[in-house]
GULOMAR-90705 format. One line per 10 residues: number of its first residue (from 1); their letters; for each residue y, x, z of N, C-alpha, C. Coordinates in Angstrom, 2 decimals. Layout:
N
NUM) A) Y,X,Z,Y,X,Z,Y,X,Z | ... .
//
This chain:
253
1) MTGPDSLARG) -39.48,16.57,81.08,-40.29,15.77,80.17,-39.48,15.42,78.95 | -40.04,15.53,77.78,-39.38,15.09,76.56,-39.89,13.71,76.19 | -39.12,13.01,75.36,-39.52,11.69,74.95,-40.68,11.75,73.97 | -41.25,10.58,73.67,-42.36,10.55,72.72,-41.89,10.92,71.33 | -42.84,11.30,70.46,-42.49,11.60,69.09,-41.82,10.40,68.47 | -40.84,10.67,67.62,-40.09,9.59,67.00,-39.62,10.03,65.63 | -39.64,9.12,64.67,-39.10,9.41,63.35,-37.59,9.55,63.39 | -36.94,9.16,64.49,-35.51,9.39,64.63,-35.20,10.88,64.60 | -36.21,11.71,64.91,-36.03,13.15,64.89,-36.45,13.76,63.56 | -36.76,12.91,62.60,-37.14,13.39,61.28,-38.62,13.23,61.03 .
11) AAPAPAGTLH) -39.01,13.34,59.78,-40.40,13.18,59.37,-40.95,14.51,58.88 | -42.26,14.58,58.78,-42.91,15.78,58.24,-42.49,15.99,56.79 | -42.41,17.23,56.34,-42.02,17.48,54.94,-42.90,16.71,53.98 | -42.26,16.10,52.99,-42.97,15.29,52.00,-42.09,15.14,50.77 | -42.65,14.76,49.64,-41.83,14.56,48.44,-40.77,13.49,48.67 | -39.65,13.64,47.99,-38.58,12.66,48.11,-39.11,11.28,47.77 | -38.67,10.29,48.57,-39.09,8.92,48.35,-40.32,8.51,49.14 | -40.96,9.45,49.84,-42.12,9.12,50.65,-41.71,8.24,51.83 | -42.49,7.19,52.08,-42.24,6.30,53.20,-43.11,6.69,54.39 | -42.51,6.83,55.56,-43.22,7.09,56.80,-43.03,5.87,57.70 .
21) VRTVYGGVEA) -44.12,5.36,58.27,-44.09,4.20,59.16,-44.80,4.57,60.44 | -44.18,4.26,61.59,-44.80,4.62,62.87,-44.54,3.54,63.91 | -45.58,3.23,64.71,-45.46,2.40,65.90,-46.17,3.13,67.03 | -46.24,2.51,68.20,-46.93,3.15,69.33,-48.42,3.27,69.07 | -48.95,2.55,68.09,-50.38,2.56,67.81,-50.77,3.54,66.70 | -49.79,4.17,66.05,-50.10,5.11,64.99,-49.13,4.98,63.84 | -49.45,5.62,62.73,-48.53,5.59,61.61,-49.22,5.92,60.30 | -48.50,5.71,59.21,-49.01,6.02,57.88,-47.87,6.59,57.04 | -48.24,7.24,55.96,-47.29,7.69,54.95,-47.72,7.09,53.62 | -46.74,6.77,52.78,-47.04,6.20,51.47,-46.17,6.87,50.42 .
31) PPEPGATVRF) -46.77,7.30,49.31,-46.00,7.96,48.26,-45.17,6.94,47.49 | -44.10,7.40,46.85,-43.21,6.48,46.12,-43.77,6.09,44.76 | -44.83,5.29,44.79,-45.48,4.88,43.56,-45.26,3.39,43.33 | -44.98,2.97,42.11,-44.78,1.55,41.82,-45.97,0.72,42.31 | -45.67,-0.35,43.02,-46.72,-1.21,43.53,-47.27,-0.83,44.88 | -46.89,0.35,45.41,-47.38,0.76,46.73,-46.87,-0.22,47.79 | -47.75,-0.58,48.74,-47.40,-1.56,49.78,-47.95,-1.10,51.12 | -47.14,-1.27,52.17,-47.56,-1.00,53.55,-47.26,-2.25,54.36 | -48.27,-2.78,55.06,-48.10,-4.00,55.86,-48.23,-3.67,57.33 | -47.45,-4.38,58.17,-47.55,-4.19,59.62,-47.60,-5.55,60.31 .
41) GRGGRPGVDV) -48.25,-5.57,61.48,-48.38,-6.80,62.24,-49.38,-6.64,63.37 | -49.69,-7.76,64.05,-50.57,-7.74,65.22,-52.03,-7.52,64.83 | -52.39,-7.84,63.60,-53.79,-7.73,63.18,-54.21,-6.29,62.93 | -55.44,-6.15,62.48,-55.98,-4.83,62.18,-56.33,-4.71,60.72 | -56.91,-3.58,60.36,-57.33,-3.37,58.98,-58.49,-4.32,58.64 | -58.58,-4.77,57.41,-57.76,-4.37,56.26,-56.49,-5.21,56.07 | -56.23,-6.15,57.00,-55.08,-7.02,56.81,-53.76,-6.31,56.91 | -53.66,-5.34,57.84,-52.42,-4.58,58.00,-52.75,-3.09,58.04 | -51.76,-2.28,57.70,-51.94,-0.83,57.69,-51.46,-0.19,59.00 | -50.49,-0.84,59.67,-49.95,-0.32,60.93,-49.87,-1.47,61.92 .
51) CVGEDDLWVS) -50.48,-1.30,63.09,-50.47,-2.34,64.12,-49.18,-2.27,64.93 | -48.68,-3.46,65.31,-47.53,-3.55,66.20,-47.71,-4.79,67.07 | -47.45,-4.67,68.39,-47.54,-5.80,69.31,-48.93,-6.41,69.38 | -49.95,-5.59,69.52,-51.33,-6.08,69.44,-51.68,-7.10,70.53 | -50.93,-7.12,71.66,-51.23,-8.04,72.75,-50.22,-9.17,72.86 | -49.35,-9.33,71.85,-48.25,-10.29,71.92,-48.45,-11.35,70.85 | -48.73,-12.60,71.30,-49.03,-13.67,70.36,-47.80,-14.17,69.60 | -46.62,-13.70,69.96,-45.43,-14.06,69.19,-45.34,-13.23,67.91 | -46.04,-12.11,67.88,-46.05,-11.27,66.68,-47.12,-11.79,65.74 | -46.76,-12.02,64.50,-47.71,-12.53,63.52,-48.75,-11.47,63.17 .
61) RRHGELFHRR) -49.94,-11.94,62.79,-51.00,-10.99,62.42,-50.55,-10.10,61.25 | -49.80,-10.67,60.33,-49.19,-9.89,59.25,-47.70,-10.23,59.27 | -46.92,-9.38,59.92,-45.54,-9.73,60.24,-44.52,-9.22,59.22 | -44.84,-8.17,58.52,-43.88,-7.65,57.55,-44.56,-6.73,56.57 | -43.89,-6.49,55.47,-44.44,-5.55,54.50,-43.34,-4.75,53.84 | -43.72,-3.57,53.42,-42.83,-2.66,52.71,-43.46,-2.39,51.35 | -42.67,-2.51,50.32,-43.22,-2.31,48.99,-42.26,-1.49,48.14 | -42.83,-0.74,47.19,-42.02,0.14,46.34,-41.78,-0.54,45.00 | -40.50,-0.65,44.65,-40.10,-1.30,43.41,-38.76,-0.74,42.96 | -38.62,-0.51,41.68,-37.38,0.00,41.11,-36.91,1.28,41.83 .
71) RRWWLRNTGR) -37.86,2.17,42.09,-37.59,3.49,42.68,-37.06,3.43,44.11 | -37.30,2.31,44.79,-36.85,2.19,46.18,-37.92,1.48,46.98 | -37.87,1.70,48.30,-38.70,0.95,49.23,-37.92,-0.27,49.71 | -38.62,-1.41,49.84,-38.02,-2.66,50.26,-38.78,-3.22,51.46 | -38.06,-3.91,52.33,-38.66,-4.52,53.53,-38.60,-6.04,53.39 | -39.73,-6.70,53.68,-39.80,-8.17,53.66,-40.40,-8.66,54.98 | -39.84,-9.73,55.53,-40.39,-10.37,56.72,-41.42,-11.41,56.28 | -42.67,-11.25,56.71,-43.71,-12.22,56.39,-44.21,-12.93,57.65 | -43.51,-12.76,58.78,-43.94,-13.35,60.05,-43.12,-14.55,60.45 | -43.48,-15.14,61.59,-42.78,-16.32,62.08,-41.53,-15.97,62.87 .
81) QLLRLPRGRL) -41.53,-14.82,63.55,-40.38,-14.42,64.33,-39.46,-13.51,63.50 | -38.23,-13.37,63.98,-37.24,-12.58,63.27,-37.54,-11.08,63.34 | -37.10,-10.36,62.33,-36.99,-8.91,62.39,-35.52,-8.57,62.57 | -35.25,-7.53,63.37,-33.85,-7.12,63.58,-33.69,-5.68,63.14 | -32.68,-5.44,62.31,-32.36,-4.12,61.80,-31.11,-3.59,62.51 | -30.75,-2.32,62.30,-29.52,-1.79,62.91,-28.30,-2.65,62.58 | -27.31,-2.58,63.48,-26.05,-3.33,63.38,-26.28,-4.82,63.50 | -27.39,-5.22,64.15,-27.62,-6.62,64.44,-28.06,-7.47,63.27 | -28.43,-6.87,62.15,-28.84,-7.63,60.98,-30.21,-8.25,61.22 | -30.32,-9.58,61.00,-31.56,-10.31,61.23,-32.21,-10.69,59.91 .
91) MHATTEPVPL) -33.55,-10.66,59.91,-34.32,-11.06,58.73,-35.28,-12.17,59.11 | -35.20,-13.30,58.42,-36.13,-14.41,58.56,-37.14,-14.32,57.42 | -38.20,-15.10,57.50,-39.20,-15.09,56.44,-38.62,-15.54,55.10 | -37.51,-16.29,55.17,-36.88,-16.75,53.93,-35.82,-15.79,53.41 | -35.54,-14.72,54.17,-34.53,-13.75,53.75,-35.04,-12.92,52.59 | -34.15,-12.63,51.65,-34.52,-11.79,50.52,-34.89,-10.38,51.01 | -35.83,-9.71,50.35,-36.18,-8.34,50.75,-34.95,-7.43,50.80 | -34.98,-6.47,51.72,-33.86,-5.56,51.95,-34.27,-4.16,51.50 | -33.45,-3.48,50.70,-33.79,-2.10,50.31,-33.53,-1.14,51.46 | -34.38,-0.14,51.60,-34.22,0.86,52.65,-33.42,2.04,52.13 .
101) AEGYTPVFVR) -32.50,2.52,52.95,-31.77,3.74,52.63,-32.64,4.94,52.97 | -32.31,6.09,52.42,-32.99,7.32,52.81,-32.72,7.60,54.28 | -33.68,8.22,54.93,-33.53,8.55,56.34,-34.17,7.50,57.23 | -33.64,7.37,58.44,-34.29,6.63,59.53,-33.79,5.19,59.63 | -34.72,4.25,59.78,-34.39,2.85,60.02,-35.33,2.30,61.09 | -34.83,1.94,62.27,-35.67,1.26,63.25,-35.66,-0.24,62.99 | -36.83,-0.87,63.08,-36.96,-2.31,62.90,-37.58,-2.87,64.18 | -36.97,-3.91,64.74,-37.46,-4.51,65.97,-38.05,-5.88,65.68 | -39.27,-6.11,66.17,-39.97,-7.38,65.99,-39.80,-8.20,67.27 | -39.26,-9.39,67.16,-39.08,-10.25,68.33,-40.43,-10.63,68.91 .
111) GSGFREHLVE) -40.60,-10.43,70.23,-41.84,-10.76,70.90,-41.64,-11.79,71.98 | -42.62,-11.94,72.84,-42.55,-12.93,73.91,-41.58,-12.46,74.99 | -40.99,-13.45,75.68,-40.03,-13.11,76.73,-38.88,-12.29,76.18 | -38.63,-11.15,76.81,-37.56,-10.26,76.36,-38.10,-9.07,75.57 | -39.36,-9.15,75.16,-39.97,-8.00,74.49,-39.50,-7.90,73.05 | -39.32,-6.66,72.61,-39.07,-6.35,71.21,-39.94,-5.15,70.86 | -40.67,-5.24,69.77,-41.61,-4.20,69.38,-41.01,-3.38,68.25 | -41.09,-2.07,68.39,-40.44,-1.16,67.46,-41.36,-0.72,66.33 | -40.85,-0.82,65.11,-41.48,-0.23,63.93,-40.49,0.77,63.35 | -40.84,2.06,63.38,-39.95,3.08,62.87,-40.25,3.37,61.41 .
121) LYVTGHDDQR) -39.20,3.44,60.60,-39.32,3.73,59.18,-38.49,4.96,58.84 | -39.00,5.76,57.93,-38.24,6.92,57.46,-38.59,7.14,56.00 | -37.55,7.16,55.16,-37.72,7.45,53.74,-37.21,8.86,53.48 | -38.10,9.74,53.04,-37.72,11.12,52.78,-36.72,11.18,51.63 | -35.61,11.89,51.86,-34.59,12.04,50.83,-34.65,13.42,50.19 | -33.84,13.59,49.16,-33.79,14.90,48.50,-33.25,15.97,49.45 | -32.40,15.58,50.39,-31.85,16.55,51.35,-32.90,17.01,52.36 | -34.03,16.29,52.43,-35.08,16.67,53.37,-35.98,17.79,52.83 | -35.84,18.11,51.57,-36.70,19.14,51.00,-36.40,20.49,51.66 | -37.44,21.14,52.12,-37.28,22.38,52.87,-37.23,23.59,51.92 .
131) VPRRRAVTLP) -36.37,24.54,52.25,-36.32,25.80,51.51,-36.50,26.93,52.52 | -37.15,28.02,52.13,-37.35,29.12,53.08,-36.03,29.71,53.57 | -35.90,29.85,54.89,-34.73,30.48,55.49,-35.22,31.42,56.60 | -36.14,32.31,56.22,-36.81,33.12,57.23,-35.88,34.09,57.93 | -34.81,34.50,57.27,-33.91,35.49,57.88,-32.66,34.84,58.49 | -32.57,33.53,58.39,-31.39,32.84,58.91,-31.41,32.82,60.43 | -30.22,32.76,61.03,-30.11,32.67,62.48,-30.61,31.31,62.94 | -31.45,31.31,63.98,-32.00,30.06,64.49,-30.90,29.23,65.14 | -30.84,27.94,64.78,-29.85,27.05,65.37,-30.31,26.64,66.77 | -29.38,26.51,67.70,-29.76,26.08,69.05,-30.18,24.62,69.04 .
141) PRRWPLDDDE) -31.07,24.23,69.95,-31.48,22.82,70.01,-30.32,21.92,70.40 | -30.34,20.72,69.89,-29.28,19.75,70.17,-29.62,18.82,71.32 | -30.88,18.83,71.75,-31.28,17.89,72.80,-30.95,18.44,74.17 | -30.81,17.52,75.13,-30.36,17.88,76.47,-31.46,17.62,77.48 | -31.71,18.55,78.40,-32.82,18.40,79.34,-32.56,17.29,80.35 | -33.58,16.45,80.57,-33.54,15.37,81.55,-34.86,15.37,82.30 | -34.81,15.13,83.61,-36.08,14.97,84.33,-36.54,13.52,84.18 | -37.72,13.23,84.72,-38.32,11.90,84.52,-37.44,10.78,85.06 | -36.89,10.96,86.27,-36.05,9.92,86.86,-34.77,9.73,86.06 | -34.17,10.82,85.59,-32.96,10.72,84.79,-33.21,9.99,83.48 .
151) RLLLVVLGQR) -34.34,10.32,82.85,-34.66,9.65,81.58,-34.84,8.15,81.78 | -35.62,7.76,82.79,-35.82,6.33,83.07,-34.49,5.64,83.33 | -33.65,6.23,84.18,-32.37,5.63,84.52,-31.49,5.47,83.29 | -31.44,6.49,82.44,-30.57,6.44,81.27,-31.10,5.48,80.21 | -32.42,5.34,80.11,-32.99,4.35,79.19,-32.65,2.94,79.66 | -32.73,2.70,80.97,-32.36,1.39,81.50,-30.88,1.10,81.22 | -30.01,2.04,81.56,-28.58,1.83,81.35,-28.23,1.75,79.87 | -28.95,2.50,79.03,-28.59,2.61,77.62,-29.50,1.87,76.67 | -30.24,0.89,77.15,-31.22,0.22,76.28,-30.57,-0.46,75.08 | -29.31,-0.90,75.22,-28.64,-1.54,74.08,-28.32,-0.53,72.98 .
161) YLLYEEVPRP) -28.13,0.72,73.37,-27.91,1.78,72.38,-29.20,2.06,71.63 | -30.32,2.07,72.36,-31.61,2.35,71.74,-32.11,1.17,70.91 | -31.55,-0.01,71.14,-31.85,-1.17,70.32,-30.93,-1.25,69.10 | -30.06,-0.26,68.97,-29.15,-0.15,67.82,-28.29,-1.40,67.66 | -27.79,-1.93,68.78,-26.85,-3.03,68.68,-25.56,-2.55,68.04 | -24.82,-3.48,67.44,-23.65,-3.08,66.66,-22.56,-2.48,67.55 | -22.29,-3.09,68.70,-21.27,-2.57,69.61,-21.91,-2.46,70.99 | -22.75,-1.46,71.23,-23.48,-1.38,72.49,-22.58,-0.99,73.66 | -22.93,-1.51,74.82,-22.27,-1.11,76.07,-23.36,-0.88,77.12 | -23.08,-0.02,78.10,-24.09,0.23,79.14,-24.32,-1.00,80.00 .
171) LSYRQATEQL) -25.53,-1.12,80.54,-25.76,-2.09,81.59,-24.92,-1.72,82.80 | -24.57,-2.70,83.60,-23.87,-2.41,84.85,-24.85,-1.79,85.84 | -24.32,-1.11,86.83,-25.20,-0.53,87.84,-25.98,-1.62,88.57 | -25.39,-2.78,88.76,-26.09,-3.89,89.42,-27.27,-4.35,88.57 | -27.04,-4.50,87.26,-28.13,-4.89,86.37,-29.23,-3.83,86.37 | -28.83,-2.56,86.36,-29.81,-1.48,86.36,-30.62,-1.49,87.66 | -29.96,-1.77,88.77,-30.65,-1.83,90.06,-31.73,-2.90,90.04 | -31.42,-4.06,89.47,-32.39,-5.16,89.42,-33.58,-4.79,88.54 | -33.33,-4.16,87.40,-34.44,-3.81,86.51,-35.28,-2.68,87.09 | -34.64,-1.71,87.73,-35.38,-0.62,88.34,-36.22,-1.09,89.52 .
181) AYLRPGDDWR) -35.75,-2.11,90.23,-36.52,-2.67,91.34,-37.83,-3.27,90.83 | -37.79,-3.80,89.62,-39.01,-4.33,89.01,-39.90,-3.21,88.47 | -39.29,-2.22,87.79,-40.07,-1.16,87.18,-40.65,-0.19,88.20 | -39.87,0.13,89.24,-40.28,1.11,90.25,-39.99,0.53,91.64 | -40.78,-0.48,92.06,-40.46,-1.19,93.31,-40.45,-0.31,94.55 | -41.10,0.83,94.53,-41.14,1.68,95.71,-40.11,2.78,95.74 | -39.22,2.84,94.73,-38.32,3.99,94.60,-36.94,3.78,95.22 | -36.64,2.57,95.68,-35.38,2.31,96.39,-34.15,2.73,95.58 | -34.07,2.25,94.32,-32.89,2.51,93.50,-31.76,1.58,93.94 | -30.67,2.16,94.38,-29.49,1.39,94.76,-28.30,1.84,93.92 .
191) ERRIEHRIEC) -27.24,1.04,93.92,-26.08,1.35,93.07,-25.49,2.71,93.41 | -25.41,3.05,94.67,-24.84,4.36,95.05,-25.73,5.49,94.57 | -27.05,5.29,94.61,-27.96,6.32,94.14,-27.83,6.49,92.63 | -27.72,5.38,91.91,-27.53,5.45,90.46,-26.24,6.18,90.14 | -25.17,5.81,90.83,-23.87,6.45,90.60,-23.96,7.96,90.82 | -24.65,8.36,91.88,-24.78,9.78,92.19,-25.58,10.51,91.11 | -26.69,9.92,90.65,-27.51,10.59,89.65,-26.77,10.72,88.32 | -26.03,9.69,87.94,-25.26,9.75,86.70,-24.16,10.79,86.80 | -23.53,10.87,87.96,-22.49,11.88,88.17,-23.08,13.29,88.01 | -24.28,13.51,88.56,-24.91,14.83,88.44,-25.23,15.16,86.97 .
201) VRRRLHAGGF) -25.75,14.18,86.23,-26.06,14.41,84.82,-24.79,14.70,84.04 | -23.75,13.92,84.27,-22.49,14.11,83.54,-21.93,15.50,83.77 | -21.91,15.93,85.02,-21.33,17.25,85.33,-22.18,18.37,84.72 | -23.49,18.24,84.78,-24.37,19.27,84.24,-24.22,19.38,82.72 | -24.21,18.24,82.03,-24.10,18.26,80.58,-22.70,18.67,80.13 | -21.69,18.27,80.89,-20.32,18.70,80.57,-20.22,20.21,80.64 | -20.80,20.80,81.68,-20.76,22.26,81.83,-21.55,22.95,80.72 | -22.52,22.23,80.12,-23.32,22.82,79.06,-22.75,22.64,77.67 | -21.56,22.02,77.56,-20.92,21.88,76.26,-21.23,20.59,75.53 | -21.46,19.51,76.25,-21.75,18.21,75.65,-20.61,17.82,74.69 .
211) PYPLTHDKSA) -20.93,17.23,73.51,-19.90,17.02,72.48,-18.91,15.91,72.77 | -19.15,15.07,73.79,-18.21,13.99,74.12,-17.69,14.17,75.54 | -16.47,13.68,75.82,-15.90,13.84,77.17,-16.77,13.16,78.22 | -17.06,13.90,79.29,-17.89,13.37,80.37,-17.20,13.45,81.72 | -15.95,13.90,81.75,-15.20,13.96,83.00,-13.84,13.32,82.79 | -13.25,12.84,83.87,-11.95,12.19,83.79,-10.85,13.20,83.52 | -9.91,12.81,82.66,-8.64,13.51,82.57,-7.75,12.87,83.63 | -7.58,13.53,84.76,-6.88,12.92,85.89,-5.44,12.54,85.55 | -4.86,13.24,84.60,-3.48,12.90,84.22,-3.41,11.62,83.41 | -4.53,11.29,82.71,-4.52,10.10,81.86,-5.30,8.95,82.47 .
221) GGPSGDLLHN) -6.23,9.27,83.38,-7.06,8.23,83.95,-8.09,7.75,82.95 | -8.70,6.61,83.24,-9.68,6.04,82.33,-10.87,5.52,83.09 | -11.44,4.40,82.64,-12.57,3.79,83.35,-13.83,4.62,83.23 | -14.65,4.59,84.30,-15.90,5.35,84.28,-16.84,4.84,83.21 | -16.70,3.54,82.83,-17.55,2.99,81.80,-17.42,3.74,80.49 | -16.22,4.25,80.17,-16.04,5.02,78.95,-16.82,6.33,79.02 | -16.88,6.94,80.19,-17.62,8.18,80.34,-19.13,7.92,80.19 | -19.59,6.82,80.76,-21.01,6.48,80.62,-21.33,6.14,79.16 | -20.42,5.47,78.50,-20.59,5.19,77.07,-20.70,6.50,76.28 | -19.82,7.45,76.57,-19.86,8.74,75.90,-21.18,9.45,76.14 .
231) LLRGLVESTT) -21.66,9.38,77.39,-22.92,10.04,77.74,-24.08,9.43,76.95 | -24.18,8.12,76.94,-25.29,7.46,76.26,-25.19,7.63,74.76 | -23.99,7.55,74.22,-23.81,7.74,72.78,-24.28,9.14,72.36 | -23.87,10.16,73.13,-24.25,11.52,72.79,-25.74,11.77,72.92 | -26.37,11.17,73.93,-27.81,11.36,74.12,-28.61,10.71,73.00 | -28.15,9.56,72.52,-28.84,8.89,71.42,-28.59,9.63,70.11 | -27.35,10.04,69.85,-27.04,10.74,68.60,-27.74,12.08,68.50 | -27.98,12.72,69.64,-28.67,14.02,69.63,-30.18,13.87,69.63 | -30.66,12.62,69.66,-32.09,12.27,69.75,-32.73,12.78,71.04 | -31.90,13.01,72.06,-32.47,13.25,73.39,-33.15,11.97,73.89 .
241) LVPPDLELLE) -32.51,10.84,73.63,-33.11,9.53,73.85,-33.39,8.90,72.49 | -34.59,8.36,72.30,-34.97,7.76,71.02,-35.58,6.39,71.28 | -35.60,5.50,70.27,-36.11,4.15,70.50,-37.48,4.05,71.17 | -38.46,4.93,70.85,-39.74,4.81,71.57,-39.62,4.97,73.08 | -38.51,5.54,73.57,-38.32,5.64,75.02,-38.23,4.25,75.68 | -37.98,3.21,74.89,-37.93,1.86,75.43,-39.26,1.44,76.03 | -40.34,2.16,75.69,-41.64,1.88,76.33,-41.56,2.02,77.84 | -40.64,2.84,78.32,-40.50,3.02,79.77,-40.11,1.72,80.47 | -39.55,0.78,79.72,-39.14,-0.49,80.31,-40.30,-1.47,80.43 | -41.49,-1.09,80.01,-42.66,-1.96,80.09,-43.66,-1.46,81.11 .
251) DGP) -43.20,-0.58,82.00,-44.12,0.04,82.97,-44.20,-0.71,84.28 | -43.60,-1.89,84.35,-43.59,-2.64,85.60,-44.96,-3.19,85.94 | -45.08,-3.84,87.12,-46.38,-4.37,87.54,-46.81,-5.54,86.67 .
//
């Protein structure tokens, strides 16, 4: 099984400066025209252009907006709860608008309990312009195959990476066991089973040429946590795991 579509894997070809916005409820594109505005929040049209957190009363009906000014797209928080950007940057309603860089930016809307709702943004850059390369050698895919159980387990262990925290670390196996017991109460996930499945994934991906070390150098030693960090980092950087995969953490009873 592959993960859901995500702007982390790029956007459809479009003129430079085009804004792409996507949530689990749909998405829109907006051309880089002065005065163009895209709004997102819990409400529906015509108040907002993209819905996010439709069942969560912590999300404002109009929680944020993106507007084009001075040849750039800018993000403003218009809701009551915080917005969180990569590297832990927080935006309050009183925060000055933030300019968006070209490429991918995930924005997380604080929700009820431990929920965070994802709004994916992508600004098409000049490097995104496609040129015909019909005779060029096809590049091999960068993503790594995972079955359904492996994907769920790795999303649980690596959720801090998918939340784009500044210095992410994996959940402990004990923490993962507790969360999996809630998400899949009949599957009997135990620490030894988690350890075994991660070991199988590490060995398989290492044999396939994974770009980060996934096995111990017995002469140097090293904690297994570093290997798990390498595994999760590589899976996120290759877009094998993407932020929309966090939806798997909401499948509990």
